[in-house]
Gaussian input, Z-matrix of N, CA and C with variables (Angstrom, degrees):
# hf/3-21g

backbone

0 1
 N
 C     1     B1
 C     2     B2     1     A1
 N     3     B3     2     A2     1     D1
 C     4     B4     3     A3     2     D2
 C     5     B5     4     A4     3     D3
 N     6     B6     5     A5     4     D4
 C     7     B7     6     A6     5     D5
 C     8     B8     7     A7     6     D6
 N     9     B9     8     A8     7     D7
 C    10    B10     9     A9     8     D8
 C    11    B11    10    A10     9     D9
 N    12    B12    11    A11    10    D10
 C    13    B13    12    A12    11    D11
 C    14    B14    13    A13    12    D12
 N    15    B15    14    A14    13    D13
 C    16    B16    15    A15    14    D14
 C    17    B17    16    A16    15    D15
 N    18    B18    17    A17    16    D16
 C    19    B19    18    A18    17    D17
 C    20    B20    19    A19    18    D18
 N    21    B21    20    A20    19    D19
 C    22    B22    21    A21    20    D20
 C    23    B23    22    A22    21    D21
 N    24    B24    23    A23    22    D22
 C    25    B25    24    A24    23    D23
 C    26    B26    25    A25    24    D24
 N    27    B27    26    A26    25    D25
 C    28    B28    27    A27    26    D26
 C    29    B29    28    A28    27    D27
 N    30    B30    29    A29    28    D28
 C    31    B31    30    A30    29    D29
 C    32    B32    31    A31    30    D30
 N    33    B33    32    A32    31    D31
 C    34    B34    33    A33    32    D32
 C    35    B35    34    A34    33    D33
 N    36    B36    35    A35    34    D34
 C    37    B37    36    A36    35    D35
 C    38    B38    37    A37    36    D36
 N    39    B39    38    A38    37    D37
 C    40    B40    39    A39    38    D38
 C    41    B41    40    A40    39    D39
 N    42    B42    41    A41    40    D40
 C    43    B43    42    A42    41    D41
 C    44    B44    43    A43    42    D42
 N    45    B45    44    A44    43    D43
 C    46    B46    45    A45    44    D44
 C    47    B47    46    A46    45    D45
 N    48    B48    47    A47    46    D46
 C    49    B49    48    A48    47    D47
 C    50    B50    49    A49    48    D48
 N    51    B51    50    A50    49    D49
 C    52    B52    51    A51    50    D50
 C    53    B53    52    A52    51    D51
 N    54    B54    53    A53    52    D52
 C    55    B55    54    A54    53    D53
 C    56    B56    55    A55    54    D54
 N    57    B57    56    A56    55    D55
 C    58    B58    57    A57    56    D56
 C    59    B59    58    A58    57    D57
 N    60    B60    59    A59    58    D58
 C    61    B61    60    A60    59    D59
 C    62    B62    61    A61    60    D60
 N    63    B63    62    A62    61    D61
 C    64    B64    63    A63    62    D62
 C    65    B65    64    A64    63    D63
 N    66    B66    65    A65    64    D64
 C    67    B67    66    A66    65    D65
 C    68    B68    67    A67    66    D66
 N    69    B69    68    A68    67    D67
 C    70    B70    69    A69    68    D68
 C    71    B71    70    A70    69    D69
 N    72    B72    71    A71    70    D70
 C    73    B73    72    A72    71    D71
 C    74    B74    73    A73    72    D72
 N    75    B75    74    A74    73    D73
 C    76    B76    75    A75    74    D74
 C    77    B77    76    A76    75    D75
 N    78    B78    77    A77    76    D76
 C    79    B79    78    A78    77    D77
 C    80    B80    79    A79    78    D78
 N    81    B81    80    A80    79    D79
 C    82    B82    81    A81    80    D80
 C    83    B83    82    A82    81    D81
 N    84    B84    83    A83    82    D82
 C    85    B85    84    A84    83    D83
 C    86    B86    85    A85    84    D84
 N    87    B87    86    A86    85    D85
 C    88    B88    87    A87    86    D86
 C    89    B89    88    A88    87    D87
 N    90    B90    89    A89    88    D88
 C    91    B91    90    A90    89    D89
 C    92    B92    91    A91    90    D90
 N    93    B93    92    A92    91    D91
 C    94    B94    93    A93    92    D92
 C    95    B95    94    A94    93    D93
 N    96    B96    95    A95    94    D94
 C    97    B97    96    A96    95    D95
 C    98    B98    97    A97    96    D96
 N    99    B99    98    A98    97    D97
 C   100   B100    99    A99    98    D98
 C   101   B101   100   A100    99    D99
 N   102   B102   101   A101   100   D100
 C   103   B103   102   A102   101   D101
 C   104   B104   103   A103   102   D102
 N   105   B105   104   A104   103   D103
 C   106   B106   105   A105   104   D104
 C   107   B107   106   A106   105   D105
 N   108   B108   107   A107   106   D106
 C   109   B109   108   A108   107   D107
 C   110   B110   109   A109   108   D108
 N   111   B111   110   A110   109   D109
 C   112   B112   111   A111   110   D110
 C   113   B113   112   A112   111   D111
 N   114   B114   113   A113   112   D112
 C   115   B115   114   A114   113   D113
 C   116   B116   115   A115   114   D114
 N   117   B117   116   A116   115   D115
 C   118   B118   117   A117   116   D116
 C   119   B119   118   A118   117   D117
 N   120   B120   119   A119   118   D118
 C   121   B121   120   A120   119   D119
 C   122   B122   121   A121   120   D120
 N   123   B123   122   A122   121   D121
 C   124   B124   123   A123   122   D122
 C   125   B125   124   A124   123   D123
 N   126   B126   125   A125   124   D124
 C   127   B127   126   A126   125   D125
 C   128   B128   127   A127   126   D126
 N   129   B129   128   A128   127   D127
 C   130   B130   129   A129   128   D128
 C   131   B131   130   A130   129   D129
 N   132   B132   131   A131   130   D130
 C   133   B133   132   A132   131   D131
 C   134   B134   133   A133   132   D132
 N   135   B135   134   A134   133   D133
 C   136   B136   135   A135   134   D134
 C   137   B137   136   A136   135   D135
 N   138   B138   137   A137   136   D136
 C   139   B139   138   A138   137   D137
 C   140   B140   139   A139   138   D138
 N   141   B141   140   A140   139   D139
 C   142   B142   141   A141   140   D140
 C   143   B143   142   A142   141   D141
 N   144   B144   143   A143   142   D142
 C   145   B145   144   A144   143   D143
 C   146   B146   145   A145   144   D144
 N   147   B147   146   A146   145   D145
 C   148   B148   147   A147   146   D146
 C   149   B149   148   A148   147   D147
 N   150   B150   149   A149   148   D148
 C   151   B151   150   A150   149   D149
 C   152   B152   151   A151   150   D150
 N   153   B153   152   A152   151   D151
 C   154   B154   153   A153   152   D152
 C   155   B155   154   A154   153   D153
 N   156   B156   155   A155   154   D154
 C   157   B157   156   A156   155   D155
 C   158   B158   157   A157   156   D156
 N   159   B159   158   A158   157   D157
 C   160   B160   159   A159   158   D158
 C   161   B161   160   A160   159   D159
 N   162   B162   161   A161   160   D160
 C   163   B163   162   A162   161   D161
 C   164   B164   163   A163   162   D162
 N   165   B165   164   A164   163   D163
 C   166   B166   165   A165   164   D164
 C   167   B167   166   A166   165   D165
 N   168   B168   167   A167   166   D166
 C   169   B169   168   A168   167   D167
 C   170   B170   169   A169   168   D168
 N   171   B171   170   A170   169   D169
 C   172   B172   171   A171   170   D170
 C   173   B173   172   A172   171   D171
 N   174   B174   173   A173   172   D172
 C   175   B175   174   A174   173   D173
 C   176   B176   175   A175   174   D174
 N   177   B177   176   A176   175   D175
 C   178   B178   177   A177   176   D176
 C   179   B179   178   A178   177   D177
 N   180   B180   179   A179   178   D178
 C   181   B181   180   A180   179   D179
 C   182   B182   181   A181   180   D180
 N   183   B183   182   A182   181   D181
 C   184   B184   183   A183   182   D182
 C   185   B185   184   A184   183   D183
 N   186   B186   185   A185   184   D184
 C   187   B187   186   A186   185   D185
 C   188   B188   187   A187   186   D186
 N   189   B189   188   A188   187   D187
 C   190   B190   189   A189   188   D188
 C   191   B191   190   A190   189   D189
 N   192   B192   191   A191   190   D190
 C   193   B193   192   A192   191   D191
 C   194   B194   193   A193   192   D192
 N   195   B195   194   A194   193   D193
 C   196   B196   195   A195   194   D194
 C   197   B197   196   A196   195   D195
 N   198   B198   197   A197   196   D196
 C   199   B199   198   A198   197   D197
 C   200   B200   199   A199   198   D198
 N   201   B201   200   A200   199   D199
 C   202   B202   201   A201   200   D200
 C   203   B203   202   A202   201   D201
 N   204   B204   203   A203   202   D202
 C   205   B205   204   A204   203   D203
 C   206   B206   205   A205   204   D204
 N   207   B207   206   A206   205   D205
 C   208   B208   207   A207   206   D206
 C   209   B209   208   A208   207   D207
 N   210   B210   209   A209   208   D208
 C   211   B211   210   A210   209   D209
 C   212   B212   211   A211   210   D210
 N   213   B213   212   A212   211   D211
 C   214   B214   213   A213   212   D212
 C   215   B215   214   A214   213   D213
 N   216   B216   215   A215   214   D214
 C   217   B217   216   A216   215   D215
 C   218   B218   217   A217   216   D216
 N   219   B219   218   A218   217   D217
 C   220   B220   219   A219   218   D218
 C   221   B221   220   A220   219   D219
 N   222   B222   221   A221   220   D220
 C   223   B223   222   A222   221   D221
 C   224   B224   223   A223   222   D222
 N   225   B225   224   A224   223   D223
 C   226   B226   225   A225   224   D224
 C   227   B227   226   A226   225   D225
 N   228   B228   227   A227   226   D226
 C   229   B229   228   A228   227   D227
 C   230   B230   229   A229   228   D228
 N   231   B231   230   A230   229   D229
 C   232   B232   231   A231   230   D230
 C   233   B233   232   A232   231   D231
 N   234   B234   233   A233   232   D232
 C   235   B235   234   A234   233   D233
 C   236   B236   235   A235   234   D234
 N   237   B237   236   A236   235   D235
 C   238   B238   237   A237   236   D236
 C   239   B239   238   A238   237   D237
 N   240   B240   239   A239   238   D238
 C   241   B241   240   A240   239   D239
 C   242   B242   241   A241   240   D240
 N   243   B243   242   A242   241   D241
 C   244   B244   243   A243   242   D242
 C   245   B245   244   A244   243   D243
 N   246   B246   245   A245   244   D244
 C   247   B247   246   A246   245   D245
 C   248   B248   247   A247   246   D246
 N   249   B249   248   A248   247   D247
 C   250   B250   249   A249   248   D248
 C   251   B251   250   A250   249   D249
 N   252   B252   251   A251   250   D250
 C   253   B253   252   A252   251   D251
 C   254   B254   253   A253   252   D252
 N   255   B255   254   A254   253   D253
 C   256   B256   255   A255   254   D254
 C   257   B257   256   A256   255   D255
 N   258   B258   257   A257   256   D256
 C   259   B259   258   A258   257   D257
 C   260   B260   259   A259   258   D258
 N   261   B261   260   A260   259   D259
 C   262   B262   261   A261   260   D260
 C   263   B263   262   A262   261   D261
 N   264   B264   263   A263   262   D262
 C   265   B265   264   A264   263   D263
 C   266   B266   265   A265   264   D264
 N   267   B267   266   A266   265   D265
 C   268   B268   267   A267   266   D266
 C   269   B269   268   A268   267   D267
 N   270   B270   269   A269   268   D268
 C   271   B271   270   A270   269   D269
 C   272   B272   271   A271   270   D270
 N   273   B273   272   A272   271   D271
 C   274   B274   273   A273   272   D272
 C   275   B275   274   A274   273   D273
 N   276   B276   275   A275   274   D274
 C   277   B277   276   A276   275   D275
 C   278   B278   277   A277   276   D276
 N   279   B279   278   A278   277   D277
 C   280   B280   279   A279   278   D278
 C   281   B281   280   A280   279   D279
 N   282   B282   281   A281   280   D280
 C   283   B283   282   A282   281   D281
 C   284   B284   283   A283   282   D282
 N   285   B285   284   A284   283   D283
 C   286   B286   285   A285   284   D284
 C   287   B287   286   A286   285   D285
 N   288   B288   287   A287   286   D286
 C   289   B289   288   A288   287   D287
 C   290   B290   289   A289   288   D288
 N   291   B291   290   A290   289   D289
 C   292   B292   291   A291   290   D290
 C   293   B293   292   A292   291   D291
 N   294   B294   293   A293   292   D292
 C   295   B295   294   A294   293   D293
 C   296   B296   295   A295   294   D294
 N   297   B297   296   A296   295   D295
 C   298   B298   297   A297   296   D296
 C   299   B299   298   A298   297   D297
 N   300   B300   299   A299   298   D298
 C   301   B301   300   A300   299   D299
 C   302   B302   301   A301   300   D300
 N   303   B303   302   A302   301   D301
 C   304   B304   303   A303   302   D302
 C   305   B305   304   A304   303   D303
 N   306   B306   305   A305   304   D304
 C   307   B307   306   A306   305   D305
 C   308   B308   307   A307   306   D306
 N   309   B309   308   A308   307   D307
 C   310   B310   309   A309   308   D308
 C   311   B311   310   A310   309   D309
 N   312   B312   311   A311   310   D310
 C   313   B313   312   A312   311   D311
 C   314   B314   313   A313   312   D312
 N   315   B315   314   A314   313   D313
 C   316   B316   315   A315   314   D314
 C   317   B317   316   A316   315   D315
 N   318   B318   317   A317   316   D316
 C   319   B319   318   A318   317   D317
 C   320   B320   319   A319   318   D318

   B1=1.4478
   B2=1.5593
   B3=1.1691
   B4=1.5164
   B5=1.4996
   B6=1.2715
   B7=1.5419
   B8=1.5131
   B9=1.3521
   B10=1.4256
   B11=1.5807
   B12=1.2522
   B13=1.5562
   B14=1.4978
   B15=1.3495
   B16=1.4209
   B17=1.4938
   B18=1.2519
   B19=1.4464
   B20=1.6395
   B21=1.3784
   B22=1.5298
   B23=1.4994
   B24=1.2428
   B25=1.4283
   B26=1.5718
   B27=1.3201
   B28=1.3626
   B29=1.4621
   B30=1.3692
   B31=1.4543
   B32=1.4938
   B33=1.3144
   B34=1.4424
   B35=1.5636
   B36=1.3062
   B37=1.5792
   B38=1.4600
   B39=1.3403
   B40=1.4973
   B41=1.4495
   B42=1.3709
   B43=1.5342
   B44=1.4688
   B45=1.4031
   B46=1.4895
   B47=1.5053
   B48=1.3109
   B49=1.4325
   B50=1.5475
   B51=1.3098
   B52=1.4737
   B53=1.4984
   B54=1.2596
   B55=1.4549
   B56=1.5708
   B57=1.2715
   B58=1.5525
   B59=1.5829
   B60=1.3029
   B61=1.3365
   B62=1.5026
   B63=1.3119
   B64=1.5084
   B65=1.4394
   B66=1.3021
   B67=1.4342
   B68=1.4661
   B69=1.3414
   B70=1.3649
   B71=1.4588
   B72=1.4202
   B73=1.5723
   B74=1.6410
   B75=1.2923
   B76=1.4742
   B77=1.5972
   B78=1.2560
   B79=1.4989
   B80=1.4896
   B81=1.3981
   B82=1.4618
   B83=1.5520
   B84=1.3125
   B85=1.5566
   B86=1.4454
   B87=1.2277
   B88=1.4656
   B89=1.5595
   B90=1.2580
   B91=1.3750
   B92=1.6003
   B93=1.3573
   B94=1.4699
   B95=1.5935
   B96=1.2614
   B97=1.4440
   B98=1.4956
   B99=1.3329
   B100=1.5005
   B101=1.5889
   B102=1.2908
   B103=1.5098
   B104=1.5430
   B105=1.3327
   B106=1.4126
   B107=1.5206
   B108=1.3112
   B109=1.4835
   B110=1.5047
   B111=1.2823
   B112=1.6655
   B113=1.3775
   B114=1.2645
   B115=1.5198
   B116=1.5125
   B117=1.3173
   B118=1.4211
   B119=1.5378
   B120=1.3123
   B121=1.4960
   B122=1.4025
   B123=1.3629
   B124=1.4250
   B125=1.5403
   B126=1.4196
   B127=1.4510
   B128=1.5500
   B129=1.3027
   B130=1.5717
   B131=1.5652
   B132=1.3759
   B133=1.4913
   B134=1.5904
   B135=1.2315
   B136=1.4426
   B137=1.4318
   B138=1.3848
   B139=1.4387
   B140=1.5842
   B141=1.3119
   B142=1.3987
   B143=1.5446
   B144=1.1917
   B145=1.4420
   B146=1.5148
   B147=1.3309
   B148=1.5077
   B149=1.5524
   B150=1.4089
   B151=1.4363
   B152=1.5084
   B153=1.4333
   B154=1.4972
   B155=1.4154
   B156=1.3541
   B157=1.4732
   B158=1.5456
   B159=1.4701
   B160=1.4994
   B161=1.4690
   B162=1.2889
   B163=1.4492
   B164=1.5020
   B165=1.4103
   B166=1.4508
   B167=1.5436
   B168=1.1899
   B169=1.4338
   B170=1.5644
   B171=1.2170
   B172=1.5134
   B173=1.5507
   B174=1.2819
   B175=1.5171
   B176=1.5870
   B177=1.3477
   B178=1.4537
   B179=1.5004
   B180=1.3564
   B181=1.3760
   B182=1.5181
   B183=1.4295
   B184=1.4017
   B185=1.4495
   B186=1.4084
   B187=1.3083
   B188=1.4735
   B189=1.4206
   B190=1.5206
   B191=1.5796
   B192=1.3685
   B193=1.4615
   B194=1.4729
   B195=1.4115
   B196=1.4658
   B197=1.5520
   B198=1.2932
   B199=1.4640
   B200=1.5005
   B201=1.2874
   B202=1.5845
   B203=1.5498
   B204=1.4150
   B205=1.4244
   B206=1.5289
   B207=1.3194
   B208=1.5093
   B209=1.5083
   B210=1.2225
   B211=1.3382
   B212=1.5885
   B213=1.3147
   B214=1.3891
   B215=1.4928
   B216=1.3234
   B217=1.4937
   B218=1.5664
   B219=1.3147
   B220=1.5698
   B221=1.5074
   B222=1.2783
   B223=1.4155
   B224=1.4933
   B225=1.3699
   B226=1.4529
   B227=1.5835
   B228=1.2815
   B229=1.5047
   B230=1.6216
   B231=1.2667
   B232=1.5231
   B233=1.5118
   B234=1.3117
   B235=1.4478
   B236=1.5287
   B237=1.2333
   B238=1.5443
   B239=1.5123
   B240=1.2593
   B241=1.4131
   B242=1.5143
   B243=1.3148
   B244=1.5109
   B245=1.4853
   B246=1.4044
   B247=1.5069
   B248=1.4571
   B249=1.3083
   B250=1.4300
   B251=1.6185
   B252=1.2990
   B253=1.5199
   B254=1.5140
   B255=1.3234
   B256=1.6049
   B257=1.5594
   B258=1.2785
   B259=1.4729
   B260=1.4656
   B261=1.3513
   B262=1.4435
   B263=1.7347
   B264=1.1634
   B265=1.5777
   B266=1.4401
   B267=1.4466
   B268=1.3903
   B269=1.4481
   B270=1.4005
   B271=1.4293
   B272=1.5866
   B273=1.3086
   B274=1.4341
   B275=1.5685
   B276=1.2392
   B277=1.4860
   B278=1.6203
   B279=1.3415
   B280=1.5098
   B281=1.5481
   B282=1.4069
   B283=1.4916
   B284=1.4655
   B285=1.3310
   B286=1.4674
   B287=1.5095
   B288=1.2731
   B289=1.5234
   B290=1.6304
   B291=1.2820
   B292=1.3986
   B293=1.4690
   B294=1.2399
   B295=1.3898
   B296=1.5386
   B297=1.3103
   B298=1.4612
   B299=1.5560
   B300=1.3134
   B301=1.4799
   B302=1.5638
   B303=1.3665
   B304=1.4620
   B305=1.5204
   B306=1.3739
   B307=1.3437
   B308=1.4858
   B309=1.3800
   B310=1.4353
   B311=1.4161
   B312=1.4643
   B313=1.5654
   B314=1.5005
   B315=1.3784
   B316=1.4962
   B317=1.4657
   B318=1.3408
   B319=1.4289
   B320=1.4106
   A1=113.85
   A2=126.26
   A3=125.63
   A4=111.80
   A5=116.80
   A6=117.87
   A7=109.05
   A8=114.48
   A9=120.93
   A10=109.01
   A11=118.15
   A12=119.21
   A13=116.98
   A14=114.56
   A15=114.27
   A16=115.41
   A17=119.16
   A18=128.86
   A19=102.64
   A20=113.13
   A21=110.04
   A22=111.44
   A23=125.73
   A24=126.65
   A25=107.88
   A26=116.96
   A27=119.91
   A28=113.00
   A29=113.47
   A30=118.26
   A31=117.84
   A32=115.02
   A33=116.06
   A34=111.27
   A35=114.22
   A36=113.55
   A37=114.12
   A38=114.77
   A39=117.76
   A40=116.30
   A41=120.51
   A42=119.09
   A43=113.36
   A44=118.51
   A45=117.78
   A46=113.83
   A47=116.38
   A48=118.39
   A49=108.66
   A50=117.40
   A51=118.49
   A52=109.53
   A53=116.26
   A54=121.45
   A55=112.16
   A56=114.40
   A57=120.90
   A58=105.11
   A59=120.94
   A60=123.37
   A61=113.68
   A62=113.81
   A63=111.41
   A64=115.84
   A65=120.61
   A66=118.21
   A67=116.95
   A68=117.03
   A69=120.61
   A70=119.57
   A71=111.61
   A72=114.77
   A73=106.01
   A74=117.60
   A75=122.31
   A76=110.69
   A77=112.20
   A78=120.53
   A79=110.76
   A80=118.49
   A81=117.82
   A82=105.64
   A83=103.32
   A84=117.47
   A85=118.07
   A86=113.80
   A87=116.41
   A88=110.52
   A89=118.23
   A90=122.92
   A91=113.22
   A92=111.98
   A93=112.79
   A94=113.64
   A95=114.05
   A96=114.55
   A97=116.17
   A98=113.89
   A99=117.04
   A100=105.39
   A101=118.55
   A102=121.15
   A103=110.69
   A104=119.73
   A105=121.89
   A106=112.32
   A107=117.35
   A108=122.86
   A109=112.94
   A110=114.41
   A111=117.56
   A112=114.07
   A113=116.32
   A114=124.60
   A115=111.44
   A116=117.41
   A117=120.76
   A118=106.60
   A119=112.55
   A120=118.13
   A121=107.12
   A122=119.50
   A123=123.96
   A124=109.73
   A125=119.03
   A126=115.21
   A127=110.71
   A128=113.28
   A129=118.59
   A130=107.29
   A131=113.80
   A132=118.16
   A133=103.82
   A134=125.20
   A135=128.05
   A136=114.43
   A137=111.94
   A138=119.56
   A139=113.89
   A140=107.50
   A141=115.77
   A142=118.89
   A143=114.64
   A144=130.54
   A145=110.92
   A146=111.30
   A147=115.46
   A148=106.83
   A149=115.54
   A150=111.42
   A151=121.11
   A152=110.81
   A153=117.04
   A154=113.14
   A155=120.85
   A156=125.16
   A157=112.56
   A158=107.52
   A159=112.28
   A160=113.86
   A161=119.86
   A162=125.92
   A163=113.13
   A164=118.95
   A165=116.26
   A166=105.53
   A167=128.00
   A168=125.45
   A169=106.39
   A170=117.98
   A171=113.73
   A172=106.91
   A173=117.15
   A174=125.19
   A175=100.48
   A176=114.49
   A177=118.88
   A178=106.04
   A179=118.41
   A180=123.66
   A181=98.87
   A182=113.25
   A183=121.93
   A184=111.91
   A185=115.71
   A186=127.83
   A187=115.94
   A188=113.14
   A189=114.82
   A190=104.73
   A191=109.59
   A192=115.17
   A193=118.93
   A194=113.21
   A195=121.76
   A196=112.07
   A197=116.12
   A198=118.64
   A199=108.33
   A200=114.16
   A201=119.66
   A202=104.52
   A203=110.48
   A204=122.42
   A205=108.40
   A206=111.20
   A207=115.60
   A208=108.04
   A209=122.28
   A210=128.26
   A211=111.69
   A212=118.71
   A213=130.14
   A214=109.71
   A215=119.32
   A216=119.16
   A217=115.12
   A218=115.83
   A219=117.26
   A220=113.93
   A221=119.70
   A222=121.10
   A223=118.03
   A224=113.84
   A225=118.32
   A226=109.60
   A227=117.58
   A228=121.46
   A229=105.52
   A230=111.05
   A231=112.81
   A232=108.67
   A233=123.84
   A234=124.64
   A235=105.75
   A236=116.16
   A237=120.90
   A238=110.57
   A239=124.23
   A240=125.64
   A241=113.62
   A242=112.98
   A243=121.41
   A244=109.94
   A245=113.54
   A246=117.83
   A247=112.88
   A248=119.93
   A249=124.95
   A250=110.49
   A251=111.98
   A252=117.92
   A253=108.00
   A254=112.03
   A255=119.51
   A256=105.06
   A257=122.83
   A258=125.09
   A259=108.46
   A260=111.33
   A261=117.65
   A262=106.65
   A263=115.07
   A264=118.23
   A265=110.71
   A266=115.35
   A267=121.64
   A268=117.66
   A269=115.56
   A270=120.19
   A271=110.15
   A272=111.38
   A273=123.97
   A274=110.98
   A275=113.42
   A276=119.68
   A277=110.70
   A278=117.56
   A279=118.69
   A280=111.66
   A281=111.57
   A282=112.88
   A283=109.68
   A284=117.94
   A285=125.62
   A286=108.84
   A287=118.22
   A288=120.21
   A289=109.34
   A290=121.66
   A291=117.47
   A292=111.45
   A293=123.02
   A294=126.95
   A295=118.24
   A296=111.45
   A297=123.73
   A298=106.42
   A299=115.91
   A300=115.64
   A301=116.30
   A302=109.39
   A303=113.26
   A304=110.25
   A305=124.29
   A306=130.67
   A307=109.98
   A308=117.45
   A309=124.88
   A310=111.66
   A311=116.38
   A312=120.78
   A313=106.96
   A314=117.08
   A315=119.67
   A316=112.34
   A317=118.43
   A318=121.51
   A319=113.57
   D1=145.82
   D2=-174.82
   D3=-103.88
   D4=-10.20
   D5=173.88
   D6=-57.74
   D7=143.78
   D8=-168.15
   D9=-56.05
   D10=-57.62
   D11=-173.04
   D12=-110.56
   D13=-20.42
   D14=-165.80
   D15=-143.37
   D16=165.37
   D17=-178.58
   D18=-78.21
   D19=119.81
   D20=179.05
   D21=-66.99
   D22=-22.03
   D23=-177.57
   D24=-77.75
   D25=-35.37
   D26=174.26
   D27=-65.21
   D28=-45.12
   D29=171.83
   D30=-53.29
   D31=-40.39
   D32=-177.64
   D33=-85.84
   D34=-3.76
   D35=178.50
   D36=-62.21
   D37=-30.39
   D38=-173.61
   D39=-86.09
   D40=120.07
   D41=-177.51
   D42=-52.42
   D43=-39.18
   D44=179.07
   D45=-57.82
   D46=-40.17
   D47=-175.79
   D48=-73.94
   D49=-31.83
   D50=173.38
   D51=-62.03
   D52=-46.24
   D53=178.37
   D54=-57.71
   D55=-42.37
   D56=177.88
   D57=-59.29
   D58=-45.42
   D59=179.77
   D60=-63.63
   D61=-44.04
   D62=171.65
   D63=-60.62
   D64=-36.69
   D65=179.15
   D66=-67.81
   D67=-39.53
   D68=174.29
   D69=-76.73
   D70=-8.36
   D71=177.26
   D72=-77.42
   D73=-22.92
   D74=174.81
   D75=-69.79
   D76=-46.75
   D77=-173.80
   D78=-170.51
   D79=157.33
   D80=176.53
   D81=-70.68
   D82=148.23
   D83=176.37
   D84=-134.24
   D85=147.36
   D86=175.30
   D87=-73.68
   D88=154.61
   D89=-177.82
   D90=-64.32
   D91=-29.18
   D92=173.41
   D93=-72.62
   D94=-36.52
   D95=175.53
   D96=-67.26
   D97=-28.92
   D98=176.42
   D99=-73.44
   D100=-42.31
   D101=-176.85
   D102=-62.47
   D103=-25.40
   D104=-179.88
   D105=-65.53
   D106=-20.86
   D107=-177.02
   D108=-92.74
   D109=0.29
   D110=175.81
   D111=-119.46
   D112=150.59
   D113=174.79
   D114=-89.03
   D115=34.48
   D116=175.04
   D117=-127.07
   D118=178.10
   D119=-171.13
   D120=-80.60
   D121=159.00
   D122=179.80
   D123=-64.65
   D124=-39.93
   D125=176.03
   D126=-53.40
   D127=-44.73
   D128=-174.95
   D129=-58.21
   D130=-45.23
   D131=-178.09
   D132=-63.79
   D133=-41.85
   D134=176.12
   D135=-53.74
   D136=-41.58
   D137=177.70
   D138=-60.30
   D139=-49.37
   D140=171.01
   D141=-51.99
   D142=-45.76
   D143=175.14
   D144=-56.19
   D145=-44.43
   D146=-173.27
   D147=-75.80
   D148=-35.05
   D149=171.61
   D150=-61.72
   D151=-39.22
   D152=173.60
   D153=-64.97
   D154=-33.19
   D155=174.36
   D156=-62.79
   D157=-47.46
   D158=-179.29
   D159=-62.29
   D160=-33.27
   D161=178.37
   D162=-78.26
   D163=-11.21
   D164=171.71
   D165=101.16
   D166=11.49
   D167=-170.61
   D168=-97.60
   D169=-22.48
   D170=-177.21
   D171=-142.15
   D172=161.66
   D173=174.75
   D174=-122.28
   D175=157.36
   D176=173.14
   D177=-113.97
   D178=135.13
   D179=178.85
   D180=-120.04
   D181=133.43
   D182=171.75
   D183=-100.97
   D184=129.49
   D185=168.11
   D186=-129.01
   D187=106.72
   D188=-174.04
   D189=68.53
   D190=-138.60
   D191=178.05
   D192=-87.59
   D193=2.04
   D194=-178.09
   D195=-97.19
   D196=140.67
   D197=173.10
   D198=-112.34
   D199=137.51
   D200=-171.69
   D201=-123.91
   D202=142.08
   D203=-178.92
   D204=-101.31
   D205=125.30
   D206=178.70
   D207=-123.22
   D208=146.33
   D209=171.37
   D210=-55.45
   D211=140.11
   D212=172.64
   D213=-125.65
   D214=135.19
   D215=-173.68
   D216=-87.26
   D217=-5.82
   D218=179.00
   D219=-55.57
   D220=-54.51
   D221=178.17
   D222=-64.15
   D223=-35.75
   D224=172.13
   D225=-63.04
   D226=-42.28
   D227=-176.96
   D228=-56.87
   D229=-46.73
   D230=-171.55
   D231=-69.26
   D232=-29.61
   D233=176.65
   D234=-69.23
   D235=-48.40
   D236=-179.64
   D237=-60.43
   D238=-39.62
   D239=174.29
   D240=-59.80
   D241=-42.22
   D242=177.29
   D243=-61.61
   D244=-51.36
   D245=-178.14
   D246=-66.26
   D247=-31.40
   D248=-177.95
   D249=-60.79
   D250=-31.11
   D251=-179.23
   D252=-59.96
   D253=-45.66
   D254=-175.88
   D255=-80.33
   D256=-28.12
   D257=178.99
   D258=-53.29
   D259=-53.18
   D260=-171.33
   D261=-66.68
   D262=-39.52
   D263=173.56
   D264=-46.60
   D265=-53.41
   D266=-177.32
   D267=-67.69
   D268=-37.35
   D269=173.94
   D270=-53.47
   D271=-52.01
   D272=178.10
   D273=-51.73
   D274=-52.60
   D275=-179.13
   D276=-62.32
   D277=-41.16
   D278=179.53
   D279=-71.10
   D280=-29.19
   D281=176.71
   D282=-69.07
   D283=-45.14
   D284=178.08
   D285=-56.41
   D286=-47.11
   D287=176.02
   D288=-64.16
   D289=-39.21
   D290=177.73
   D291=-67.02
   D292=-37.02
   D293=172.59
   D294=-58.26
   D295=-44.23
   D296=179.22
   D297=-65.16
   D298=-46.49
   D299=-178.82
   D300=-69.03
   D301=-30.91
   D302=174.75
   D303=-65.58
   D304=-40.23
   D305=-179.33
   D306=-66.53
   D307=-38.13
   D308=178.68
   D309=-63.99
   D310=-37.86
   D311=-176.57
   D312=-73.02
   D313=-25.95
   D314=-178.72
   D315=-68.83
   D316=-25.42
   D317=-172.52
   D318=-78.57

């Protein structure tokens, strides 16, 4: 995997981390505002954010004493590249099915 510190799929495996990504997909958010949405400690939320950052899904912007999470496309590109491998397989399979059905209709 090319993500800097972590496996992108391991980072996405946790539902809380997926929820964090959904929240910051709408707008950048401070770590404190993210933590307010969870029933876990702020250090636990920070750990999830560090995992997402290590996998290339988010960047941290510092403004004064606040730290803001923003989406980073590196992790998403890696997921897309992996999925595209299988996408080509299914495109080929459906094309073969289409050809088969076309020859079946000709009979």
